[in-house]
C-alpha positions as CSV (number, residue, x, y, z in Angstrom):
1,M,94.0,140.4,67.7
2,L,90.5,140.7,66.1
3,F,90.0,138.2,63.3
4,G,93.7,137.4,63.4
5,L,94.5,140.7,61.8
6,D,96.8,143.4,62.9
7,G,95.0,146.4,64.4
8,V,96.3,148.7,61.7
9,E,95.1,146.4,59.0
10,I,91.6,146.4,60.5
11,G,91.8,150.2,60.7
12,L,92.6,150.4,57.0
13,L,89.7,148.0,56.2
14,I,87.3,150.2,58.3
15,V,88.4,153.3,56.4
16,F,87.9,151.7,53.0
17,L,84.5,150.2,53.9
18,C,83.3,153.6,55.3
19,L,84.5,155.4,52.2
20,F,82.9,152.8,49.9
21,G,79.7,152.9,51.9
22,A,79.5,156.7,52.0
23,I,79.8,156.8,48.2
24,L,77.1,154.2,47.8
25,T,74.7,156.3,49.9
26,G,74.3,158.8,47.0
27,F,75.5,161.8,49.0
28,P,77.8,164.1,47.0
29,V,81.3,162.6,46.9
30,A,82.8,165.8,48.2
31,F,81.0,165.5,51.5
32,A,81.0,161.7,51.5
33,I,84.8,161.6,51.8
34,S,85.0,163.8,54.8
35,G,82.0,162.1,56.4
36,A,83.7,158.7,55.9
37,G,86.8,160.0,57.5
38,V,84.9,161.2,60.7
39,I,82.9,158.0,61.0
40,A,85.9,155.7,60.4
41,F,87.9,157.6,63.0
42,F,85.3,157.2,65.8
43,I,84.7,153.5,64.9
44,I,88.5,152.9,65.2
45,A,88.7,154.9,68.3
46,A,85.8,152.9,69.9
47,L,87.4,149.6,69.0
48,D,90.8,150.8,70.2
49,S,89.3,151.9,73.6
50,A,87.8,148.5,73.9
51,G,91.2,146.9,73.5
52,L,90.2,145.1,70.3
53,L,92.7,146.8,68.0
54,I,96.2,145.6,68.8
55,H,99.2,146.5,66.7
56,Q,102.2,144.2,66.8
57,A,105.0,146.7,66.6
58,I,108.8,146.1,66.5
59,D,110.4,146.1,69.9
60,Y,113.0,148.8,69.4
61,N,114.7,147.9,72.8
62,S,115.4,144.4,71.8
63,A,118.9,143.0,71.3
64,E,118.0,141.8,67.8
65,Y,117.0,145.2,66.7
66,S,120.2,146.8,68.1
67,A,122.2,144.1,66.3
68,L,120.6,145.0,63.0
69,L,121.5,148.6,63.5
70,N,125.1,147.8,64.4
71,S,125.5,145.6,61.3
72,G,125.0,148.7,59.1
73,V,121.3,148.3,58.3
74,R,119.6,151.7,58.0
75,Q,116.8,152.4,60.5
76,D,114.4,153.5,57.8
77,T,114.6,150.1,56.0
78,I,113.7,148.1,59.1
79,S,110.1,147.0,59.1
80,I,108.0,144.0,60.2
81,F,107.6,143.0,56.5
82,R,111.4,142.9,55.8
83,Y,112.3,141.4,59.1
84,P,109.3,139.4,60.4
85,D,111.4,137.5,63.0
86,L,112.2,140.6,65.1
87,P,110.7,140.6,68.6
88,R,107.3,142.4,68.7
89,I,105.4,144.2,71.4
90,A,101.6,144.7,71.5
91,Q,100.4,148.3,71.6
92,P,97.2,150.2,70.8
93,V,96.8,151.6,67.3
94,F,96.5,155.2,68.7
95,D,99.8,156.0,70.3
96,G,98.8,158.2,73.3
97,G,95.1,157.5,73.0
98,W,92.5,158.6,70.5
99,L,91.8,161.9,72.2
100,Q,95.4,162.9,71.7
101,A,95.2,161.7,68.1
102,M,92.0,163.7,67.5
103,D,93.6,166.8,69.0
104,R,96.7,166.4,66.9
105,N,94.5,165.8,63.7
106,L,92.4,169.0,64.3
107,S,95.5,171.2,64.5
108,F,97.3,169.3,61.7
109,I,94.4,169.6,59.3
110,V,94.3,173.3,59.6
111,N,98.0,173.5,58.8
112,R,97.6,171.0,55.9
113,I,94.7,172.8,54.3
114,N,96.5,176.1,54.7
115,E,99.6,174.6,53.1
116,R,98.0,172.7,50.2
117,V,94.8,174.6,49.5
118,L,94.9,178.2,50.7
119,A,98.5,179.3,50.6
120,G,101.8,178.7,48.9
121,Q,102.6,178.0,45.3
122,S,100.0,175.3,44.9
123,I,97.1,177.8,45.1
124,E,98.3,179.6,42.0
125,T,98.5,176.4,40.0
126,L,95.1,175.2,41.3
127,L,93.6,178.5,40.0
128,A,94.3,177.0,36.5
129,V,91.7,174.4,37.3
130,L,89.0,177.1,37.6
131,M,90.2,178.8,34.4
132,F,90.3,175.5,32.3
133,V,86.9,174.5,33.6
134,L,85.5,177.9,32.6
135,M,87.2,177.6,29.2
136,G,85.8,174.1,28.6
137,I,82.3,174.8,29.7
138,T,82.2,178.0,27.6
139,L,83.3,176.2,24.5
140,E,80.9,173.4,25.1
141,R,78.0,175.9,25.4
142,S,79.1,177.6,22.1
143,R,78.2,174.4,20.2
144,I,81.8,173.8,19.0
145,A,81.4,170.1,19.4
146,E,78.3,170.0,17.2
147,D,80.0,171.8,14.3
148,L,83.1,169.6,14.6
149,L,81.2,166.3,14.7
150,T,79.2,167.3,11.6
151,T,82.2,168.4,9.7
152,M,84.5,165.5,10.6
153,A,81.8,163.0,9.9
154,R,81.7,164.3,6.3
155,V,85.5,164.1,6.0
156,F,85.9,160.6,7.5
157,G,82.5,159.1,6.8
158,P,83.4,157.5,3.4
159,L,86.2,155.5,5.1
160,P,85.5,152.1,6.7
161,G,84.5,152.9,10.3
162,G,84.7,156.5,9.3
163,L,82.0,157.8,11.7
164,A,83.9,156.1,14.6
165,V,87.2,157.6,13.5
166,S,85.5,161.0,13.3
167,V,84.4,160.6,16.9
168,V,88.0,159.9,18.0
169,V,89.3,162.9,16.1
170,V,86.6,165.2,17.6
171,G,87.3,163.7,21.0
172,A,91.0,164.5,20.8
173,F,90.2,168.0,19.5
174,L,87.7,168.7,22.3
175,A,90.2,167.2,24.8
176,A,92.7,170.0,23.9
177,S,90.0,172.7,24.0
178,T,87.5,171.7,26.7
179,G,88.9,168.8,28.7
180,I,85.5,168.3,30.4
181,V,84.7,164.6,30.2
182,G,81.0,164.9,31.1
183,A,80.2,167.6,28.6
184,T,82.2,165.8,25.8
185,V,80.6,162.4,26.3
186,V,77.1,163.9,26.6
187,T,77.5,166.1,23.5
188,M,79.0,163.3,21.3
189,G,76.4,160.8,22.7
190,L,73.5,163.1,21.7
191,L,74.9,164.1,18.3
192,S,76.8,161.1,16.9
193,L,75.3,158.0,18.6
194,P,71.9,158.3,16.8
195,T,73.7,158.9,13.5
196,M,75.9,155.8,14.0
197,L,73.0,153.6,15.0
198,R,71.0,154.8,12.0
199,N,73.8,153.8,9.7
200,N,73.9,150.2,11.1
201,Y,76.9,150.7,13.4
202,S,77.4,148.1,16.2
203,P,76.0,149.6,19.5
204,Q,79.0,148.2,21.2
205,L,81.5,150.0,18.9
206,A,79.5,153.2,18.9
207,T,79.1,153.5,22.7
208,G,82.7,152.3,23.3
209,V,84.3,154.8,21.0
210,I,82.2,157.7,22.3
211,A,82.9,156.9,26.0
212,A,86.6,156.3,25.4
213,S,87.1,159.4,23.2
214,G,85.4,161.5,25.7
215,T,88.0,160.6,28.4
216,L,90.9,161.8,26.2
217,G,90.6,165.2,28.0
218,Q,92.1,163.6,31.1
219,I,95.5,163.0,29.4
220,I,95.7,165.4,26.4
221,P,96.8,168.8,27.8
222,P,95.6,171.1,29.1
223,S,94.3,168.4,31.4
224,I,92.7,169.1,34.8
225,V,93.9,165.7,36.0
226,I,97.5,166.6,35.2
227,V,97.1,170.0,36.9
228,L,95.8,168.3,40.1
229,L,98.2,165.4,39.9
230,G,101.1,167.6,39.0
231,T,100.8,169.9,42.0
232,L,100.7,166.9,44.3
233,A,103.5,165.0,42.4
234,G,105.9,168.0,42.6
235,D,105.6,168.2,46.3
236,L,105.9,164.4,46.8
237,Y,108.9,164.1,44.5
238,S,110.7,167.0,46.2
239,R,110.2,165.6,49.7
240,A,110.8,162.0,48.8
241,Q,114.1,162.8,47.1
242,E,115.2,165.1,50.0
243,A,114.5,162.3,52.5
244,R,116.3,159.8,50.2
245,A,119.4,162.0,49.9
246,Q,119.6,162.6,53.7
247,S,119.2,158.9,54.5
248,L,122.2,158.2,52.2
249,G,124.3,160.8,54.0
250,C,124.0,163.6,51.5
251,S,123.2,167.1,52.6
252,D,120.3,167.6,50.1
253,A,118.7,166.3,47.0
254,L,120.5,168.7,44.7
255,T,123.9,167.3,45.8
256,Y,122.8,163.7,45.5
257,L,120.9,164.0,42.2
258,G,123.1,166.6,40.6
259,E,119.9,168.5,39.6
260,P,117.0,170.1,41.4
261,A,114.3,167.7,42.6
262,V,111.5,169.6,40.8
263,V,108.7,168.6,38.4
264,S,106.3,171.2,37.3
265,V,102.8,171.1,35.8
266,G,104.2,172.7,32.6
267,T,106.7,170.0,32.2
268,L,104.0,167.4,32.8
269,F,102.0,169.0,30.0
270,Q,104.9,168.5,27.7
271,A,105.3,164.9,28.8
272,A,101.6,164.1,28.3
273,L,101.4,165.4,24.7
274,L,102.7,162.3,22.9
275,P,101.0,159.7,25.2
276,G,97.7,161.6,24.6
277,I,98.2,161.5,20.8
278,L,99.2,157.8,21.1
279,L,96.0,156.9,22.8
280,A,93.9,158.8,20.3
281,L,95.8,157.1,17.5
282,L,95.2,153.6,19.0
283,Y,91.5,154.3,19.4
284,G,91.3,155.4,15.7
285,L,93.3,152.4,14.5
286,Y,91.0,150.0,16.5
287,A,87.9,151.6,15.0
288,F,89.4,151.3,11.5
289,G,90.6,147.7,12.1
290,Y,87.2,146.7,13.5
291,A,85.5,148.1,10.4
292,L,87.8,146.1,8.1
293,F,87.0,142.8,9.8
294,N,83.3,143.6,10.4
295,P,82.2,145.8,7.5
296,S,78.5,145.3,8.2
297,K,78.9,146.6,11.8
298,A,80.9,149.8,10.9
299,P,80.1,150.6,7.2
300,A,81.4,153.5,5.2
301,V,78.9,156.3,5.0
302,D,78.6,159.1,2.5
303,L,76.9,162.0,4.3
304,E,75.3,164.9,2.5
305,D,77.9,167.6,1.7
306,S,77.1,171.2,2.5
307,G,78.4,172.3,-0.9
308,T,80.5,175.1,0.5
309,G,83.9,173.8,-0.7
310,E,85.5,173.4,-4.2
311,I,86.3,169.9,-5.4
312,I,90.1,169.4,-4.9
313,T,92.1,166.7,-6.7
314,R,94.5,164.4,-4.8
315,G,97.5,166.0,-6.5
316,E,96.3,169.5,-5.6
317,G,95.6,168.5,-2.0
318,L,99.1,166.9,-1.6
319,T,100.7,170.0,-3.2
320,W,99.1,172.8,-1.2
321,F,98.3,171.0,2.1
322,L,101.3,168.8,2.5
323,A,104.3,169.2,0.2
324,L,104.7,173.0,0.1
325,P,103.8,173.6,3.8
326,V,106.3,170.9,4.8
327,A,108.9,172.4,2.5
328,L,108.4,175.8,4.0
329,I,108.7,174.6,7.6
330,V,111.7,172.4,6.9
331,G,113.4,175.2,4.9
332,V,113.1,177.6,7.8
333,M,114.4,174.9,10.2
334,V,117.4,174.3,7.9
335,L,118.2,178.0,7.7
336,A,118.1,178.2,11.5
337,E,120.6,175.3,11.7
338,F,123.0,177.3,9.5
339,D,122.4,180.5,11.6
340,V,120.7,182.3,8.7
341,V,117.7,182.5,11.0
342,G,118.4,183.3,14.6
343,D,118.7,185.9,17.3
344,Q,119.3,189.5,16.4
345,G,119.2,191.0,19.9
346,V,122.0,193.2,21.1
347,R,120.9,193.7,24.8
348,V,123.8,192.9,27.2
349,S,123.5,192.3,30.9
350,S,125.5,194.6,33.1
351,F,126.7,191.6,35.1
352,S,128.8,188.7,34.0
353,E,127.5,185.2,34.3
354,F,128.6,182.7,37.0
355,G,131.4,180.4,35.9
356,E,130.8,176.8,35.1
357,T,130.6,174.4,38.0
358,A,131.4,170.7,38.1
359,S,128.6,168.4,36.9
360,L,128.4,166.9,40.4
361,R,129.3,168.2,43.8
362,T,132.4,166.4,45.0
363,N,133.0,167.8,48.5
364,V,130.7,165.2,50.2
365,S,130.9,162.6,52.9
366,P,132.2,159.1,52.1
367,D,128.6,157.6,52.5
368,C,127.2,160.2,50.1
369,Q,130.1,159.6,47.7
370,A,129.3,155.9,47.6
371,A,125.6,156.6,47.0
372,M,126.4,159.1,44.2
373,I,128.7,156.7,42.5
374,E,126.0,154.0,42.7
375,L,123.5,156.4,41.2
376,H,125.5,158.2,38.5
377,G,128.3,155.6,37.8
378,Q,132.0,155.7,38.4
379,A,132.7,157.4,35.1
380,A,130.4,160.4,35.9
381,W,132.0,160.7,39.4
382,D,135.6,160.7,37.8
383,R,134.5,163.3,35.3
384,A,133.1,165.5,38.1
385,L,136.4,165.2,40.0
386,A,138.4,166.2,36.9
387,E,136.1,169.2,36.3
388,Q,136.4,170.3,39.9
389,K,140.2,170.0,39.8
390,A,140.4,172.1,36.6
391,I,138.2,174.7,38.3
392,D,140.3,174.7,41.5
393,D,143.5,175.1,39.4
394,A,142.0,178.1,37.6
395,G,141.3,179.8,41.0
396,G,137.8,178.5,41.7
397,V,134.4,179.3,40.2
398,Q,134.3,182.7,38.6
399,Q,131.8,184.8,40.5
400,S,129.4,187.2,38.9
401,H,130.7,190.8,38.8
402,S,129.6,194.2,37.4
403,L,131.0,194.7,33.9
404,T,132.9,197.8,33.0
405,E,131.9,200.0,30.1
406,E,134.6,198.5,28.0
407,E,133.5,195.0,28.7
408,I,129.8,195.9,28.0
409,A,130.9,197.5,24.7
410,A,132.9,194.4,23.7
411,A,130.1,192.1,24.5
412,R,127.7,194.2,22.5
413,A,130.0,194.3,19.6
414,Q,130.3,190.5,19.7
415,K,126.5,190.2,19.6
416,I,126.3,192.6,16.7
417,A,128.9,190.6,14.8
418,G,127.1,187.3,15.5
419,A,123.6,188.5,14.7
420,A,121.7,186.3,12.2
421,P,120.6,187.9,8.9
422,V,117.0,187.0,9.5
423,G,115.4,187.4,13.0
424,T,113.6,184.4,14.6
425,G,110.5,186.5,15.1
426,L,110.2,187.6,11.5
427,A,110.9,184.1,10.3
428,T,108.1,182.7,12.5
429,L,105.7,185.4,11.3
430,V,106.6,184.8,7.6
431,T,106.1,181.1,8.1
432,L,102.7,181.4,9.6
433,L,101.5,183.9,7.0
434,G,103.0,181.8,4.2
435,L,101.1,178.7,5.5
436,T,97.9,180.8,5.5
437,L,98.4,181.8,1.8
438,L,99.3,178.2,0.8
439,F,96.1,176.8,2.5
440,A,94.0,179.6,0.9
441,R,95.4,178.5,-2.5
442,G,94.7,174.8,-1.6
443,V,91.0,175.3,-0.7
444,A,90.3,177.0,-4.0
445,P,92.9,175.9,-6.6
446,G,90.7,177.0,-9.5
447,A,90.4,180.6,-8.3
448,E,92.6,183.5,-9.5
449,A,96.1,183.2,-8.0
450,G,97.1,186.8,-8.5
451,P,96.1,188.2,-5.1
452,L,97.8,185.3,-3.2
453,L,100.9,185.7,-5.4
454,V,101.1,189.4,-4.5
455,G,101.0,188.3,-0.8
456,G,103.8,185.8,-1.4
457,I,105.9,188.5,-3.1
458,G,105.3,190.7,0.0
459,L,106.7,187.9,2.3
460,I,109.8,187.5,0.1
461,L,110.3,191.3,0.3
462,M,110.0,191.2,4.1
463,V,112.8,188.7,4.2
464,L,115.0,190.7,1.8
465,V,114.4,193.9,3.7
466,D,115.4,192.2,6.9
467,I,118.6,190.9,5.3
468,F,119.8,194.0,3.4
469,L,118.2,197.0,5.1
470,V,117.6,196.0,8.7
471,G,120.5,195.5,11.1
472,P,120.9,194.6,14.8
473,L,121.0,198.3,15.7
474,T,118.0,199.3,13.5
475,S,115.2,200.7,15.8
476,P,111.8,198.9,15.8
477,G,110.2,202.1,14.4
478,T,112.6,202.4,11.5
479,M,112.1,198.7,10.8
480,L,108.3,199.2,10.7
481,V,108.7,202.0,8.2
482,L,110.9,199.9,6.0
483,M,108.4,197.0,6.2
484,L,105.3,199.1,5.3
485,I,105.3,198.3,1.5
486,P,106.0,194.5,2.0
487,L,103.3,194.4,4.7
488,A,100.8,196.2,2.5
489,L,101.4,193.5,-0.2
490,V,101.1,190.7,2.3
491,F,97.8,192.1,3.8
492,W,96.4,192.5,0.3
493,G,97.0,188.8,-0.3
494,L,95.8,187.8,3.2
495,R,92.5,189.7,2.6
496,E,91.6,187.5,-0.3
497,G,93.1,184.4,1.4
498,G,91.0,185.0,4.4
499,R,87.8,185.1,2.3
500,R,88.6,181.8,0.6
501,L,89.4,180.1,3.9
502,A,86.2,181.4,5.4
503,R,84.2,179.8,2.6
504,N,85.7,176.4,3.4
505,E,83.6,174.6,6.0
506,L,86.4,172.5,7.6
507,I,88.7,175.5,8.1
508,R,85.8,177.7,9.2
509,V,84.9,175.2,11.9
510,V,88.4,174.1,13.0
511,F,90.4,177.3,12.8
512,P,89.0,179.4,15.6
513,P,89.3,176.8,18.4
514,L,92.6,175.6,16.9
515,V,94.0,179.1,17.3
516,L,92.9,179.1,20.9
517,I,94.4,175.7,21.5
518,V,97.7,176.8,19.9
519,A,97.8,179.9,22.0
520,V,97.1,178.1,25.3
521,L,99.2,175.0,24.7
522,G,101.9,176.9,22.8
523,S,102.5,179.3,25.7
524,I,102.8,176.4,28.2
525,L,104.7,173.9,26.1
526,G,107.1,176.6,24.8
527,G,107.9,177.7,28.3
528,I,106.6,181.2,27.7
529,T,104.3,181.2,30.8
530,N,103.0,178.8,33.4
531,P,99.6,177.1,33.2
532,T,97.7,179.7,35.2
533,P,98.1,182.7,32.9
534,A,97.7,180.4,29.9
535,A,94.5,179.1,31.4
536,A,93.3,182.7,31.9
537,L,94.1,183.4,28.2
538,G,92.1,180.4,27.2
539,A,89.1,181.4,29.4
540,G,89.1,184.9,27.9
541,G,89.5,183.5,24.4
542,A,86.7,181.0,24.9
543,L,84.4,183.8,26.1
544,M,85.1,185.9,23.0
545,L,84.8,182.9,20.7
546,A,81.4,182.0,22.2
547,A,80.2,185.6,22.0
548,Y,81.2,185.8,18.3
549,R,79.3,182.6,17.6
550,K,76.3,183.9,19.5
551,L,76.3,187.2,17.5
552,R,76.6,185.3,14.2
553,D,73.7,183.0,15.1
554,E,71.6,186.1,15.8
555,G,72.5,187.7,12.5
556,R,74.5,190.5,14.3
557,S,77.9,191.7,13.4
558,G,80.9,190.2,15.4
559,S,83.3,192.9,14.2
560,I,84.0,194.2,17.8
561,I,85.1,190.7,18.8
562,V,87.3,190.3,15.7
563,L,88.8,193.7,16.2
564,S,89.5,192.9,19.9
565,S,91.4,189.8,18.7
566,Y,93.4,191.9,16.4
567,A,94.1,194.3,19.3
568,L,95.5,191.4,21.3
569,V,97.8,190.5,18.4
570,I,98.9,194.1,18.0
571,M,99.6,194.4,21.8
572,L,101.7,191.3,21.7
573,L,103.7,192.3,18.7
574,V,104.3,195.8,20.1
575,G,105.4,194.3,23.4
576,I,107.9,192.0,21.7
577,N,109.5,194.5,19.4
578,F,109.5,197.8,21.5
579,D,110.8,198.7,24.9
580,L,107.6,199.8,26.7
581,R,109.3,201.0,29.8
582,V,108.7,204.7,30.2
583,N,110.3,205.2,33.6
584,Q,113.8,205.3,32.2
585,D,116.1,208.3,32.1
586,V,116.0,208.4,28.3
587,V,112.9,207.3,26.4
588,T,112.8,207.6,22.6
589,A,109.8,209.0,20.8
590,E,109.0,205.8,19.0
591,N,108.9,203.9,22.4
592,V,106.5,206.5,23.7
593,I,104.3,206.0,20.7
594,A,104.6,202.2,21.0
595,N,103.6,202.5,24.7
596,L,100.5,204.5,23.8
597,V,99.6,202.0,21.0
598,A,100.0,199.0,23.4
599,Q,97.8,200.7,26.0
600,A,95.2,201.5,23.4
601,A,95.2,198.0,22.2
602,Y,95.0,196.6,25.7
603,L,92.0,198.9,26.5
604,F,90.2,197.9,23.3
605,A,90.9,194.2,24.0
606,L,89.5,194.6,27.5
607,F,86.5,196.3,26.1
608,G,86.0,193.4,23.6
609,L,86.2,190.9,26.5
610,L,83.6,192.9,28.6
611,Y,81.4,193.2,25.5
612,A,81.7,189.4,25.0
613,C,80.6,188.8,28.6
614,W,77.7,191.2,28.1
615,V,76.6,189.4,24.9
616,L,76.7,186.0,26.6
617,F,74.9,187.4,29.7
618,A,72.2,189.0,27.6
619,G,71.8,185.8,25.7
620,G,71.4,183.7,28.8
621,V,74.7,181.8,28.3
622,L,77.1,183.4,30.8
623,T,75.0,182.8,33.9
624,P,74.8,178.9,33.5
625,V,78.4,178.9,32.5
626,V,79.5,180.7,35.6
627,R,77.2,178.6,37.8
628,E,78.5,175.3,36.3
629,T,82.1,176.5,36.7
630,A,81.5,177.3,40.3
631,K,79.9,174.0,40.9
632,V,82.7,172.0,39.4
633,T,85.6,173.9,41.0
634,S,83.9,174.0,44.4
635,M,83.5,170.2,44.1
636,V,87.2,169.8,43.3
637,F,88.3,172.0,46.3
638,T,85.8,170.4,48.7
639,I,87.1,166.9,47.7
640,L,90.7,168.2,48.2
641,I,89.8,169.4,51.8
642,G,87.8,166.2,52.6
643,S,90.5,164.0,51.4
644,Q,93.0,165.7,53.6
645,L,90.8,164.8,56.6
646,L,90.6,161.2,55.5
647,N,94.3,161.1,55.0
648,L,94.9,162.4,58.5
649,V,92.7,159.6,59.9
650,V,94.8,157.0,58.1
651,I,98.0,158.7,59.4
652,S,96.7,159.0,63.0
653,F,96.5,155.2,63.6
654,G,99.6,154.4,61.6
655,G,98.0,153.3,58.4
656,E,100.2,155.4,56.1
657,A,103.4,154.2,57.7
658,Y,102.2,150.6,57.6
659,I,101.4,150.7,53.8
660,Q,104.7,152.5,53.1
661,D,106.7,149.9,55.1
662,F,105.0,147.2,53.1
663,L,105.9,148.8,49.8
664,K,109.5,149.5,50.9
665,S,109.9,145.8,51.8
666,F,110.3,145.0,48.1
667,D,113.8,145.1,46.8
668,N,112.9,146.0,43.3
669,E,111.3,149.4,42.8
670,W,109.7,148.2,39.5
671,S,107.8,145.6,41.5
672,V,106.6,148.3,43.8
673,F,105.5,150.5,40.9
674,L,103.7,147.6,39.2
675,L,101.9,146.7,42.4
676,V,100.8,150.4,42.9
677,M,99.6,150.6,39.3
678,L,97.5,147.4,39.7
679,V,96.0,148.8,42.9
680,L,95.2,152.1,41.2
681,F,93.6,150.2,38.3
682,F,91.3,148.1,40.5
683,L,90.5,151.1,42.7
684,G,89.3,152.8,39.5
685,F,86.3,150.4,39.4
686,V,85.0,151.9,42.7
687,L,86.6,155.3,43.1
688,D,86.7,158.4,40.9
689,F,90.1,159.9,39.8
690,L,89.8,162.8,42.3
691,E,89.5,160.4,45.3
692,I,92.4,158.3,44.0
693,I,94.6,161.4,43.5
694,Y,93.9,163.0,46.9
695,I,93.5,159.9,49.0
696,V,95.8,157.1,47.6
697,I,98.6,159.0,45.9
698,P,99.7,160.9,49.1
699,I,100.1,157.5,50.8
700,V,102.0,155.7,48.1
701,G,103.7,158.7,46.6
702,P,106.7,159.0,49.0
703,V,107.6,155.4,48.0
704,I,107.2,155.5,44.2
705,Y,108.6,159.0,43.9
706,G,111.5,158.3,46.3
707,G,113.4,155.9,43.9
708,T,115.3,156.3,40.6
709,L,112.2,156.3,38.3
710,D,111.7,159.5,36.3
711,P,109.0,161.5,38.0
712,K,107.6,162.7,34.7
713,W,107.2,159.1,33.5
714,V,105.7,158.0,36.8
715,T,103.1,160.8,36.8
716,I,102.0,160.3,33.2
717,M,101.7,156.5,33.8
718,I,99.5,157.3,36.8
719,A,97.4,159.7,34.7
720,V,96.8,157.2,31.9
721,N,95.9,154.6,34.5
722,L,93.5,157.0,36.2
723,Q,91.8,157.6,32.8
724,T,90.5,154.1,33.0
725,S,88.5,155.0,36.1
726,F,86.1,156.8,33.8
727,L,85.4,153.7,31.8
728,T,85.5,150.8,34.3
729,P,82.1,149.6,35.7
730,P,80.3,149.9,38.0
731,F,81.2,153.6,38.8
732,G,82.7,154.7,35.5
733,F,81.5,158.3,35.1
734,A,81.7,158.2,31.3
735,L,79.4,155.2,31.3
736,F,76.8,157.1,33.5
737,Y,77.0,160.1,31.2
738,L,76.5,158.0,28.1
739,R,73.7,155.9,29.6
740,G,71.8,159.1,30.4
741,V,71.6,160.2,26.8
742,A,71.6,156.9,24.9
743,P,68.3,155.8,23.3
744,P,66.3,152.9,24.8
745,S,67.6,150.5,22.1
746,V,71.1,150.8,23.6
747,T,71.3,148.7,26.8
748,T,73.7,149.0,29.7
749,G,75.2,145.7,28.5
750,H,76.0,147.2,25.1
751,I,77.9,150.0,26.9
752,Y,79.8,147.7,29.2
753,R,80.8,145.4,26.4
754,G,81.7,148.3,24.2
755,I,84.3,149.8,26.6
756,I,86.2,146.5,27.2
757,P,88.4,146.8,24.1
758,F,89.2,150.5,24.9
759,V,90.1,149.6,28.5
760,L,92.4,146.9,27.1
761,I,93.9,149.6,24.7
762,Q,94.6,151.8,27.6
763,V,96.4,148.9,29.4
764,G,98.3,148.2,26.2
765,A,99.3,151.9,26.1
766,L,100.6,151.6,29.6
767,V,102.7,148.6,28.5
768,L,104.0,150.6,25.5
769,L,104.9,153.5,27.7
770,S,106.8,151.1,30.0
771,L,108.7,149.6,27.1
772,F,109.4,152.9,25.4
773,P,109.6,155.6,28.2
774,W,111.1,158.1,25.7
775,V,107.6,158.7,24.4
776,V,107.0,160.5,27.7
777,T,110.4,162.2,28.1
778,I,111.4,163.2,24.6
779,V,109.2,166.4,24.4
780,P,110.4,167.8,27.8
781,D,114.0,166.9,26.9
782,L,113.7,168.8,23.6
783,M,112.1,171.8,25.2
784,G,114.3,171.8,28.2
785,G,111.5,171.0,30.6
């Protein structure tokens, strides 16, 4: 054996050294990975042909191995790490020779790329990467970060460490709207770093908080890291649990787990929400605490106010921005709990639902039964037995069947009787409009209250009309007619409220991108749609927002963009409240009119989007945005393809199985996960998150996703860990970005020392998420993800 090492171990070292060397050459990473795979393969093949790489494999024909199998030990748990005394046989690392391995790899890589890149469900999810990148780059080019930094600095500047806190707030805001680390770090470095240094901020704190806040886009959804990691994690978890179930004697993972072995990107977005907010909060608390103990290195700063807002007392701010909005939201939630607000739909399916089944499948083999009892507990198994017995006594599970006209009429009558007095949609609309009027009152408490009061009366009338005049059988057209007077009053108030809000700098800067964030994240987190259509909505909205900003900067009217946004809202409202299907036997006149209105709104919205693209193209913005988007997405997909090649090289000489056998030799899966997390953390010093996701995770994934750990928690822990790869020297990308825009007075040493506390904060966040995993799982559980 060469250097006293196993041949597979030497092969793994060669792969790592080739990868590390290829990255150091300065070639684009996307091509360096595939090149490293090819070079490593031929080096290993040459050494194997020379007889220098010998793998000490278990002798499967030995009596000792047969004795282990006869004693009840499962074959998949036997490895040289768990049973080092088993007889070994020396064999080359390439089983069948390197020519056969190369032939197998060439055919396998075509299938792997077709499976993971070009076909199947993953390609649709990966399209979200392109859309989110386009959305982020477009918003970055529209100078949203510049406005946010200026405004937030005025808000938080008077606090100790206020400029640093404002950078964290803007970083979190940009994370949810752009998610592009490079653009965020560069923009905040150019705009806020000189201001912080000019106001005597410590260079270490200033650079550290900018670099760390810029990386929040990797964990706060919509995150490209979570999209890429989620598509991989879903596949790994499904396969690992299927293999685990079959190894324990169960027919499939659904039988063994009692639930589908599925984890989606949308669910991971839900799971990442609170951890992302937690990280931003920890960053802000550190900056504030640092300022309290070192006031001379992070002083409070009173920046020049723009003079666009009215002076608001503390009592007025608490009343209009906190107390009354909270009371409104809580009031609606309480009414929903008492069924005053709820569903008013009367649509009935023509088929009955399937009957309830037992919580666990009980018709399983003895081995599977023992494994299920060990996983779920004896009480859960006994409960499932009792449920199955009750189902059998009742004649079995009730199958779905076509309902008779009498059954449909009865079900419809039951829905009518149980309809809530106020519809959920109307309650949501009234809440949003009510918040708008409250905020409009809050930004100008000294102005005349009459118009806003008229709008509030209109909202009350809308609720009263819905309670007393609108029933479950009222057609949408009739309801619209009944609501005309209340809506007119509401819009009268909103007209004045919108003017007041537009004069407030903070709201004028925050509101447009905030609406876009709510639309994108709300549709994903609420389960309305999956990430790809939501990303398309975000990209389109970003283009329109950037075009509006461009028109305003040039002194031109942006009314077409505004009207197109209204057209989108009208299209959504019509689609929700009217039946737009015109291919039915009976179509009412109001539905025909609604269909025409929806089509007109769609065409106008499309025209607005095309007009926005033309404005950006004529202004020289769209071309660089498209070019940069193509560059980033092509890099991601090229890295994906190159990493598949490198993975196949590792698989071909047994490296993947060797690593997985080593991880499986640990009896405690927490020890395995901790070891993997440590490896990922240290790999972050030399590898980017993309290389780690596509090279390392596929190797260790079958082990860490094949146990009892929650896959959502595992994936978010990995994502937070990978976030540190942007900050850890020598190859932290955020450090490179910041170094490129920092003034000469800021040294590389300042930057390296500045990020240390924030790396420790991220490690502390991992510890907190380990101690309190509910931070990750509570949002998906509440939303049914």
